C-alpha positions as CSV (number, residue, x, y, z in Angstrom):
1,X,-192.6,-75.4,70.4
2,X,-192.7,-74.1,74.0
3,X,-190.8,-75.9,76.7
4,X,-192.9,-78.0,79.1
5,X,-194.3,-75.8,81.9
6,X,-193.8,-72.6,80.0
7,X,-196.5,-70.3,78.6
8,X,-196.1,-69.4,74.9
9,X,-197.7,-66.3,73.4
10,X,-197.2,-64.1,70.3
11,X,-195.3,-60.9,70.8
12,X,-195.4,-57.9,68.6
13,X,-192.2,-55.9,69.0
14,X,-190.4,-53.1,67.1
15,X,-187.9,-54.6,64.7
16,X,-185.1,-52.3,65.9
17,X,-185.7,-53.4,69.5
18,X,-185.8,-57.0,68.5
19,X,-182.5,-56.6,66.7
20,X,-180.9,-55.3,69.9
21,X,-182.3,-58.2,71.9
22,X,-180.8,-60.6,69.4
23,X,-177.5,-58.8,69.6
24,X,-177.5,-59.0,73.4
25,X,-178.5,-62.6,73.3
26,X,-175.7,-63.6,70.9
27,X,-173.2,-61.7,73.1
28,X,-174.4,-63.5,76.2
29,X,-174.8,-66.9,74.5
30,X,-178.6,-67.1,74.9
31,X,-181.4,-67.5,72.4
32,X,-183.4,-64.3,71.8
33,X,-186.3,-66.0,73.7
34,X,-184.1,-66.7,76.7
35,X,-182.8,-63.1,76.6
36,X,-186.3,-61.7,76.7
37,X,-187.2,-64.0,79.7
38,X,-183.9,-63.0,81.4
39,X,-184.7,-59.3,80.9
40,X,-188.2,-59.7,82.2
41,X,-187.0,-61.5,85.3
42,X,-184.3,-58.9,85.8
43,X,-186.9,-56.1,85.6
44,X,-189.3,-57.8,88.0
45,X,-186.5,-58.5,90.4
46,X,-185.5,-54.9,90.5
47,X,-189.0,-53.9,91.3
48,X,-189.3,-56.5,94.0
49,X,-192.0,-58.5,92.2
50,X,-190.3,-61.7,91.3
51,X,-192.0,-64.7,92.9
52,X,-189.6,-67.0,94.8
53,X,-190.4,-70.0,92.6
54,X,-189.7,-68.0,89.5
55,X,-186.2,-66.9,90.7
56,X,-183.4,-68.2,88.6
57,X,-179.7,-68.2,89.4
58,X,-178.0,-65.1,88.0
59,X,-175.1,-65.4,85.6
60,X,-171.9,-63.9,87.1
61,X,-170.6,-61.1,85.0
62,X,-166.8,-61.0,84.3
63,X,-165.0,-57.7,84.4
């Protein structure tokens, strides 16, 4: 079930790519869904296309 206020949609993705997303998500203590959303936000932010209301605080990386 989708979170309130969030759009849900089916996603077809290469199983190898999905496995890597799951690995990253586990390492960063996120669900695979949250990891995909994080990566989409990160990509949009890099391109200067992230709307202000969609901006989320970034997790600080430890060295």
